[in-house]
MARBA-3410 file (N, C-alpha, C, O; in Angstrom, 1 decimal):
179
112.4,40.6,116.9,112.6,41.6,117.9,111.3,41.8,118.7,110.2,41.9,118.1 ~ 111.4,42.0,119.9,110.2,42.2,120.8,109.6,43.6,120.4,110.3,44.6,120.2 ~ 108.3,43.6,120.2,107.6,44.7,119.8,107.8,45.9,120.7,107.9,47.1,120.3 ~ 107.8,45.7,122.0,108.0,46.7,123.0,109.4,47.4,122.8,109.5,48.6,122.9 ~ 110.4,46.6,122.6,111.8,47.1,122.4,111.8,47.9,121.1,112.5,49.0,121.1
111.2,47.5,120.1,111.1,48.3,118.9,110.4,49.6,119.1,110.8,50.6,118.6 ~ 109.3,49.5,119.9,108.5,50.7,120.1,109.4,51.8,120.9,109.3,53.0,120.6 ~ 110.2,51.3,121.8,111.1,52.2,122.6,112.1,52.8,121.6,112.4,54.0,121.8 ~ 112.6,52.1,120.7,113.6,52.6,119.7,112.9,53.7,118.9,113.5,54.8,118.7 ~ 111.7,53.5,118.4,111.0,54.5,117.6,110.8,55.7,118.5,110.9,56.9,118.1
110.3,55.5,119.7,110.0,56.6,120.6,111.2,57.4,120.9,111.1,58.6,121.0 ~ 112.4,56.8,121.1,113.6,57.5,121.4,114.0,58.4,120.2,114.4,59.5,120.3 ~ 113.8,57.8,119.0,114.1,58.6,117.8,113.2,59.8,117.6,113.7,60.9,117.3 ~ 111.9,59.6,117.9,111.0,60.7,117.8,111.3,61.7,118.8,111.2,62.9,118.6 ~ 111.6,61.3,120.1,112.0,62.2,121.1,113.2,63.1,120.7,113.2,64.3,120.9
114.2,62.4,120.1,115.4,63.1,119.7,115.0,64.2,118.6,115.5,65.3,118.7 ~ 114.2,63.8,117.7,113.7,64.8,116.7,113.0,65.9,117.3,113.1,67.1,116.9 ~ 112.1,65.6,118.2,111.3,66.6,118.9,112.1,67.6,119.7,111.9,68.8,119.7 ~ 113.1,67.1,120.4,114.0,67.9,121.2,114.8,68.8,120.2,115.0,70.0,120.4 ~ 115.3,68.2,119.1,116.1,69.0,118.1,115.3,70.1,117.5,115.8,71.2,117.2
114.0,69.8,117.3,113.1,70.8,116.7,112.4,71.7,117.7,111.5,72.5,117.4 ~ 112.7,71.5,119.0,112.1,72.3,120.1,110.6,72.2,120.1,109.9,73.2,120.2 ~ 110.1,70.9,119.9,108.7,70.7,119.8,108.2,69.6,120.7,107.2,68.9,120.3 ~ 108.9,69.3,121.8,108.6,68.2,122.6,107.1,68.3,123.2,106.4,67.3,123.3 ~ 106.7,69.5,123.6,105.4,69.6,124.1,104.3,69.4,123.1,103.3,68.7,123.4
104.5,69.9,121.9,103.6,69.7,120.8,103.5,68.2,120.4,102.4,67.6,120.3 ~ 104.6,67.5,120.3,104.7,66.1,120.0,104.0,65.3,121.1,103.3,64.3,120.8 ~ 104.3,65.7,122.3,103.7,64.9,123.4,102.2,65.0,123.4,101.5,64.1,123.6 ~ 101.7,66.2,123.1,100.2,66.4,123.0,99.7,65.5,121.8,98.6,65.0,121.9 ~ 100.4,65.5,120.7,100.0,64.6,119.6,100.0,63.1,120.1,99.0,62.4,119.7
101.0,62.7,120.8,101.1,61.3,121.3,99.9,61.0,122.2,99.4,59.9,122.2 ~ 99.6,61.9,123.1,98.5,61.7,124.0,97.2,61.6,123.2,96.3,60.8,123.5 ~ 97.0,62.4,122.2,95.8,62.4,121.3,95.8,61.0,120.6,94.7,60.4,120.5 ~ 96.9,60.6,120.1,97.0,59.3,119.4,96.6,58.2,120.3,95.7,57.3,120.0 ~ 97.1,58.2,121.6,96.8,57.1,122.5,95.3,57.1,122.9,94.6,56.1,122.9
94.7,58.3,123.1,93.3,58.4,123.5,92.4,57.9,122.3,91.5,57.2,122.5 ~ 92.8,58.4,121.1,92.0,58.0,119.9,92.0,56.5,119.6,91.0,55.9,119.4 ~ 93.2,55.9,119.7,93.3,54.5,119.4,92.7,53.7,120.5,92.1,52.7,120.2 ~ 92.9,54.1,121.7,92.3,53.3,122.8,90.8,53.3,122.8,90.2,52.4,123.2 ~ 90.3,54.4,122.3,88.8,54.6,122.3,88.1,54.1,121.1,86.9,54.2,121.0
88.9,53.5,120.1,88.3,53.1,118.9,88.7,51.7,118.5,89.8,51.5,117.9 ~ 87.9,50.7,118.7,88.2,49.4,118.3,88.4,49.2,116.8,89.2,48.4,116.3 ~ 87.6,50.0,116.1,87.7,50.0,114.6,89.0,50.5,114.1,89.6,49.9,113.2 ~ 89.6,51.5,114.8,90.9,52.0,114.4,92.0,51.0,114.7,92.9,50.8,113.9 ~ 91.9,50.4,115.9,92.9,49.3,116.2,92.8,48.2,115.2,93.9,47.7,114.8
91.6,47.8,114.8,91.5,46.7,113.9,92.0,47.1,112.5,92.7,46.3,111.8 ~ 91.8,48.4,112.1,92.3,48.9,110.8,93.8,48.9,110.8,94.5,48.5,109.9 ~ 94.4,49.3,111.9,95.9,49.4,112.0,96.5,48.0,112.0,97.6,47.8,111.4 ~ 95.9,47.0,112.6,96.4,45.7,112.6,96.0,44.8,111.4,96.5,43.7,111.3 ~ 95.2,45.3,110.5,94.7,44.5,109.4,95.8,44.3,108.3,96.4,45.3,107.9
96.1,43.1,108.0,97.1,42.8,106.9,96.5,43.0,105.5,97.2,43.0,104.6 ~ 95.2,43.1,105.5,94.5,43.3,104.2,94.6,44.7,103.6,94.6,44.9,102.4 ~ 94.7,45.7,104.5,94.8,47.1,104.0,96.2,47.4,103.7,97.2,47.1,104.4 ~ 96.4,48.2,102.6,97.8,48.6,102.3,98.2,49.7,103.2,97.4,50.4,103.8 ~ 99.5,49.8,103.4,100.1,50.8,104.3,99.7,52.2,103.9,99.4,53.1,104.8
99.6,52.5,102.6,99.3,53.9,102.2,97.8,54.2,102.6,97.5,55.4,103.0 ~ 96.9,53.2,102.6,95.5,53.5,103.0,95.5,53.8,104.5,94.8,54.7,104.9 ~ 96.3,53.1,105.2,96.4,53.3,106.7,96.9,54.7,107.0,96.5,55.5,107.8 ~ 98.0,55.1,106.2,98.6,56.4,106.4,97.7,57.5,106.0,97.6,58.5,106.7 ~ 96.9,57.3,105.0,96.0,58.4,104.6,94.9,58.5,105.6,94.5,59.7,106.0
94.4,57.4,106.2,93.4,57.5,107.2,93.9,58.2,108.5,93.3,59.0,109.1 ~ 95.2,57.8,108.9,95.8,58.4,110.1,96.1,59.9,109.8,95.9,60.7,110.7 ~ 96.5,60.3,108.6,96.8,61.7,108.3,95.5,62.5,108.4,95.5,63.6,108.9 ~ 94.4,61.9,108.0,93.1,62.6,108.1,92.6,62.7,109.6,92.1,63.8,110.0 ~ 92.8,61.7,110.3,92.4,61.7,111.7,93.2,62.6,112.6,92.7,63.4,113.4
94.5,62.6,112.3,95.4,63.5,113.1,95.9,64.7,112.3,97.1,65.1,112.4 ~ 95.0,65.2,111.5,95.4,66.4,110.7,95.8,67.6,111.6,95.2,67.8,112.7 ~ 96.8,68.3,111.2,97.3,69.4,112.0,98.4,69.0,113.0,98.8,69.8,113.9 ~ 98.8,67.7,113.0,99.9,67.3,113.9,101.2,67.9,113.5,101.4,68.4,112.4 ~ 102.1,67.9,114.5,103.4,68.4,114.3,104.1,67.5,113.2,103.9,66.4,113.1
105.0,68.2,112.4,105.7,67.4,111.4,106.5,66.2,111.9,106.7,65.2,111.2 ~ 107.0,66.3,113.1,107.7,65.2,113.7,106.7,64.0,113.9,107.1,62.8,113.6 ~ 105.5,64.2,114.3,104.5,63.2,114.5,104.2,62.6,113.1,104.0,61.4,112.9 ~ 104.0,63.5,112.1,103.7,63.0,110.7,104.8,62.2,110.2,104.6,61.2,109.5 ~ 106.0,62.5,110.5,107.2,61.7,110.1,107.2,60.3,110.7,107.5,59.4,110.1
106.7,60.3,112.0,106.6,59.0,112.7,105.6,58.1,111.9,105.8,56.9,111.7 ~ 104.4,58.7,111.6,103.4,57.9,110.9,104.0,57.4,109.6,103.8,56.2,109.2 ~ 104.7,58.2,108.8,105.3,57.8,107.6,106.3,56.7,107.7,106.2,55.7,107.0 ~ 107.2,56.8,108.7,108.2,55.8,108.9,107.6,54.5,109.4,108.1,53.4,108.9 ~ 106.6,54.5,110.2,106.0,53.3,110.7,105.3,52.6,109.5,105.3,51.3,109.5
104.6,53.3,108.6,104.0,52.7,107.5,105.0,52.1,106.6,104.9,51.0,106.1 ~ 106.1,52.9,106.3,107.2,52.3,105.4,107.8,51.1,105.9,108.1,50.2,105.2 ~ 108.0,51.0,107.2,108.6,49.8,107.9,107.6,48.7,108.3,108.0,47.8,108.9 ~ 106.3,48.9,107.8,105.3,48.0,108.1,105.2,47.7,109.7,105.0,46.6,110.1 ~ 105.2,48.8,110.4,105.1,48.7,111.9,104.0,49.6,112.4,104.0,49.9,113.6
103.1,50.0,111.5,102.1,51.0,111.9,101.1,50.4,113.0,100.5,51.2,113.8 ~ 101.1,49.1,113.1,100.2,48.5,114.1,100.7,48.8,115.6,99.9,48.6,116.5 ~ 101.9,49.2,115.7,102.5,49.5,117.0,102.5,51.0,117.4,103.2,51.4,118.3 ~ 101.7,51.8,116.6,101.7,53.2,116.8,101.3,53.6,118.3,101.9,54.5,118.9 ~ 100.3,52.9,118.8,99.8,53.2,120.2,100.9,52.9,121.2,101.1,53.7,122.1
101.7,51.8,121.0,102.8,51.5,121.9,103.9,52.5,121.8,104.5,53.0,122.8 ~ 104.2,53.0,120.6,105.2,54.0,120.4,104.8,55.3,121.1,105.6,56.0,121.7 ~ 103.5,55.7,120.9,103.0,56.9,121.6,103.2,56.8,123.1,103.6,57.8,123.7 ~ 102.8,55.7,123.7,102.9,55.5,125.1,104.4,55.6,125.6,104.7,56.2,126.6 ~ 105.3,54.9,124.9,106.7,54.9,125.2,107.3,56.3,125.1,108.1,56.8,125.9
106.8,57.1,124.1,107.3,58.5,123.9,106.9,59.3,125.1,107.8,60.0,125.6 ~ 105.7,59.2,125.6,105.2,60.0,126.7,106.1,59.6,127.9,106.5,60.5,128.7 ~ 106.3,58.3,128.2,107.1,57.9,129.3,108.5,58.5,129.2,109.0,59.0,130.2 ~ 109.1,58.4,128.1,110.5,58.9,127.9,110.6,60.4,128.1,111.5,60.9,128.7 ~ 109.6,61.1,127.5,109.6,62.6,127.6,109.4,63.0,129.1,110.0,64.0,129.5
108.5,62.3,129.8,108.2,62.7,131.2,109.5,62.4,132.0,109.9,63.2,132.9 ~ 110.2,61.3,131.7,111.4,61.0,132.4,112.5,62.0,132.1,113.3,62.4,133.0 ~ 112.5,62.5,130.9,113.4,63.6,130.5,113.2,64.8,131.3,114.1,65.6,131.6 ~ 111.9,65.1,131.6,111.5,66.3,132.3,111.6,66.0,133.8,111.4,67.0,134.6 ~ 112.0,64.8,134.2,112.2,64.5,135.7,110.9,64.1,136.3,110.7,64.2,137.5
109.9,63.7,135.5,108.6,63.3,136.1,108.4,61.9,135.8,108.9,61.3,134.8 ~ 107.7,61.2,136.6,107.4,59.8,136.4,106.0,59.7,135.8,105.1,60.5,136.1 ~ 105.8,58.6,135.0,104.5,58.4,134.4,103.9,57.1,135.0,104.5,56.1,135.1 ~ 102.6,57.2,135.5,101.9,56.0,135.9,100.9,55.7,134.9,100.1,56.6,134.5 ~ 100.8,54.5,134.5,99.8,54.0,133.5,98.8,53.2,134.2,99.1,52.2,134.9
97.5,53.6,134.1,96.4,52.8,134.7,95.6,52.3,133.5,95.1,53.1,132.7 ~ 95.4,51.0,133.5,94.5,50.4,132.4,93.2,50.0,133.1,93.2,49.3,134.1 ~ 92.1,50.5,132.5,90.8,50.2,133.0,89.9,49.7,131.9,90.2,49.9,130.7 ~ 88.8,49.2,132.2,87.8,48.7,131.2,87.0,49.9,130.6,86.6,49.8,129.5 ~ 86.9,50.9,131.4,86.2,52.1,130.9,87.1,53.3,131.3,87.9,53.3,132.2
86.9,54.5,130.6,87.7,55.7,130.9,87.5,56.1,132.3,86.4,56.0,132.9 ~ 88.6,56.7,132.9,88.5,57.1,134.3,87.7,58.5,134.4,87.8,59.3,133.5 ~ 87.0,58.6,135.5,86.4,59.9,135.8,87.4,60.7,136.5,88.4,60.2,137.0 ~ 87.2,62.0,136.6,88.1,62.9,137.3,88.2,62.5,138.7,89.3,62.6,139.3 ~ 87.1,62.1,139.4,87.2,61.7,140.8,88.1,60.5,141.0,88.9,60.5,141.9
87.9,59.5,140.1,88.7,58.3,140.2,90.2,58.6,139.9,91.1,58.0,140.6 ~ 90.4,59.4,139.0,91.8,59.8,138.6,92.5,60.5,139.9,93.6,60.2,140.1 ~ 91.7,61.3,140.6,92.3,61.9,141.8,92.6,60.9,142.9,93.6,61.0,143.5 ~ 91.7,59.9,143.1,91.9,58.9,144.1,93.2,58.1,143.7,94.0,57.8,144.6 ~ 93.3,57.7,142.4,94.5,56.9,142.0,95.7,57.8,142.2,96.8,57.2,142.6
95.7,59.0,141.8,96.8,59.9,142.0,97.3,60.0,143.5,98.5,59.9,143.8 ~ 96.3,60.1,144.4,96.6,60.1,145.8,97.2,58.8,146.3,98.2,58.8,147.1 ~ 96.8,57.7,145.7,97.3,56.4,146.1,98.7,56.2,145.6,99.6,55.7,146.3 ~ 99.0,56.7,144.4,100.4,56.7,143.9,101.3,57.5,144.7,102.4,57.1,145.0 ~ 100.9,58.7,145.2,101.7,59.5,146.1,102.0,58.7,147.4,103.1,58.8,147.9
101.0,58.0,147.9,101.2,57.2,149.1,102.2,56.1,148.9,103.0,55.9,149.8 ~ 102.1,55.4,147.8,102.9,54.3,147.5,104.4,54.7,147.2,105.3,54.1,147.6 ~ 104.5,55.7,146.4,105.9,56.1,145.8,106.5,57.3,146.5,107.7,57.5,146.4 ~ 105.6,58.2,147.1,106.1,59.4,147.6,106.3,60.5,146.6,106.6,61.6,146.9 ~ 106.0,60.2,145.4,106.1,61.2,144.3,104.8,61.3,143.5,104.0,60.4,143.4
104.6,62.5,143.0,103.4,62.7,142.2,103.8,62.3,140.8,104.9,62.6,140.3 ~ 102.9,61.5,140.1,103.2,61.1,138.8,102.1,61.6,137.8,101.0,61.9,138.2 ~ 102.5,61.7,136.6,101.5,62.0,135.5,100.8,60.7,135.2,101.4,59.6,135.0 ~ 99.5,60.8,135.2,98.7,59.6,135.0,98.2,59.5,133.5,97.7,60.4,132.9 ~ 98.5,58.3,132.9,98.0,58.0,131.6,97.0,56.8,131.7,97.3,55.8,132.3
95.8,57.1,131.2,94.7,56.1,131.3,94.6,55.4,129.9,94.4,56.0,128.9 ~ 94.8,54.0,130.0,94.6,53.2,128.8,93.3,52.4,129.0,93.0,51.9,130.1 ~ 92.4,52.3,128.0,91.2,51.6,128.1,91.3,50.3,127.4,91.7,50.2,126.2 ~ 91.0,49.2,128.1,91.1,47.8,127.5,90.0,47.0,128.1,90.0,46.6,129.3 ~ 88.9,46.9,127.3,87.7,46.2,127.7,88.0,44.7,128.1,87.2,44.1,128.8
89.1,44.1,127.7,89.4,42.7,127.9,89.7,42.5,129.4,89.6,41.3,129.9 ~ 90.0,43.5,130.2,90.3,43.3,131.6,89.0,43.2,132.4,89.0,42.9,133.6 ~ 87.8,43.4,131.8,86.5,43.2,132.3,86.1,44.3,133.4,85.1,44.9,133.2 ~ 86.9,44.4,134.3,86.7,45.4,135.4,88.0,45.5,136.2,89.0,44.9,136.0 ~ 87.9,46.4,137.3,89.1,46.6,138.1,90.1,47.5,137.3,89.7,48.3,136.5
91.4,47.3,137.6,92.4,48.1,137.0,93.8,47.4,137.0,94.0,46.5,137.8 ~ 94.7,47.9,136.2,96.1,47.5,136.2,96.9,48.8,136.3,96.8,49.7,135.5 ~ 97.6,48.9,137.4,98.4,50.2,137.6,99.9,49.8,137.5,100.4,48.9,138.0 ~ 100.6,50.6,136.6,102.0,50.4,136.4,102.7,51.8,136.7,102.4,52.8,136.0 ~ 103.6,51.7,137.6,104.4,52.9,138.0,105.9,52.4,137.9,106.3,51.6,138.7
106.6,53.0,136.9,108.0,52.5,136.7,108.0,51.1,136.4,107.4,50.6,135.4 ~ 108.8,50.3,137.1,108.9,48.9,136.9,107.9,48.1,137.7,107.9,46.8,137.7 ~ 107.1,48.7,138.5,106.1,48.0,139.4,104.8,48.0,138.8,104.3,49.0,138.3 ~ 104.2,46.8,138.8,102.8,46.7,138.3,101.9,46.0,139.3,102.3,45.0,140.0 ~ 100.7,46.6,139.5,99.7,46.0,140.4,98.5,45.7,139.6,97.9,46.6,139.0
98.1,44.4,139.5,97.0,43.9,138.6,95.9,43.6,139.5,95.8,42.5,140.2 ~ 94.8,44.4,139.5,93.6,44.2,140.3,92.4,44.1,139.3,91.3,44.5,139.6 ~ 92.7,43.5,138.1,91.7,43.3,137.1,90.9,42.1,137.4,91.4,41.1,137.9 ~ 89.6,42.1,136.9,88.8,40.9,137.1,89.3,39.8,136.2,89.3,38.6,136.6 ~ 89.8,40.1,135.0,90.4,39.1,134.1,91.5,38.4,134.8,91.7,37.2,134.7
92.4,39.1,135.5,93.5,38.5,136.2,93.0,37.6,137.3,93.5,36.5,137.5 ~ 92.0,38.0,138.1,91.5,37.2,139.1,90.8,35.9,138.6,90.9,34.8,139.1 ~ 90.1,36.0,137.5,89.5,34.9,136.8,90.6,33.9,136.3,90.4,32.7,136.4 ~ 91.6,34.4,135.8,92.7,33.6,135.3,93.4,32.8,136.5,93.7,31.6,136.4 ~ 93.5,33.5,137.6,94.1,32.8,138.8,93.1,31.7,139.3,93.6,30.6,139.6
91.8,32.0,139.3,90.9,30.9,139.6,90.9,29.7,138.7,90.9,28.6,139.1 ~ 91.0,30.0,137.4,91.1,29.0,136.4,92.4,28.1,136.7,92.3,26.9,136.6 ~ 93.5,28.7,137.0,94.7,28.0,137.3,94.6,27.1,138.5,95.0,26.0,138.5 ~ 93.9,27.7,139.5,93.7,26.9,140.8,92.9,25.7,140.5,93.2,24.6,141.0 ~ 91.8,25.8,139.7,90.9,24.7,139.4,91.7,23.7,138.6,91.6,22.5,138.8
92.5,24.1,137.6,93.2,23.2,136.8,94.2,22.5,137.5,94.4,21.3,137.3 ~ 94.9,23.1,138.4,96.0,22.5,139.2,95.4,21.5,140.3,96.1,20.6,140.7 ~ 94.2,21.7,140.7,93.6,20.9,141.8,93.0,19.6,141.2,92.6,18.7,141.9 ~ 92.9,19.5,139.9,92.3,18.3,139.2,93.3,17.2,139.1,92.9,16.1,138.6
END
C-alpha cells in the first residue's frame, strides 16, 4: 500500500476521533507541533525510521517529546507503533492538518524550503497564493535540506517546484539525453 494513502487513512481516523471528542483544535495544534519537531530534527527522523530500535523505545521517546498531548494524539502514537508505521508520523500529521482545514472550509498550502521561513517570506508567499488561487490559505512550512534552495509550493492538487535540486535534476537529464 502506498505510504501516502495509508497516512490519509490514519489521518481520517484521528480526525474522526478528534471530532467525536470535540478536540479538533487541540489535536491540530499537536499535529503542527509534531510536524515542526520532526522537520527540524534529523536525529528524530532517523530514530523513527530506524529498524534497529524497538517500537516501544520509539513510543517512549515520542511520549517524552510530546508530553501533555491530547489523548487522541497519544492514541495515534500508540497505534502507529503497534502497526509498525511510526516512521510515517510526520506524513500522518500533515494529512490530518489538510483534512481538518478542508473540514473547516479552508485550504492548506504546503511550502517546502531548505530553511525555515521568515515571517516576511511567509507573507510574500501568502500574497502570491492569493494572487494565484483567489483564496487565502493556511501555510504549512516543511523544511527539507535536500532541495538545496528555492521552494516547492503545493496548493491543493497543484505543485510548483522552484527548488535548486529540481533544476539540477533537469540539467542532468538534458545532459544525459544529449549524449
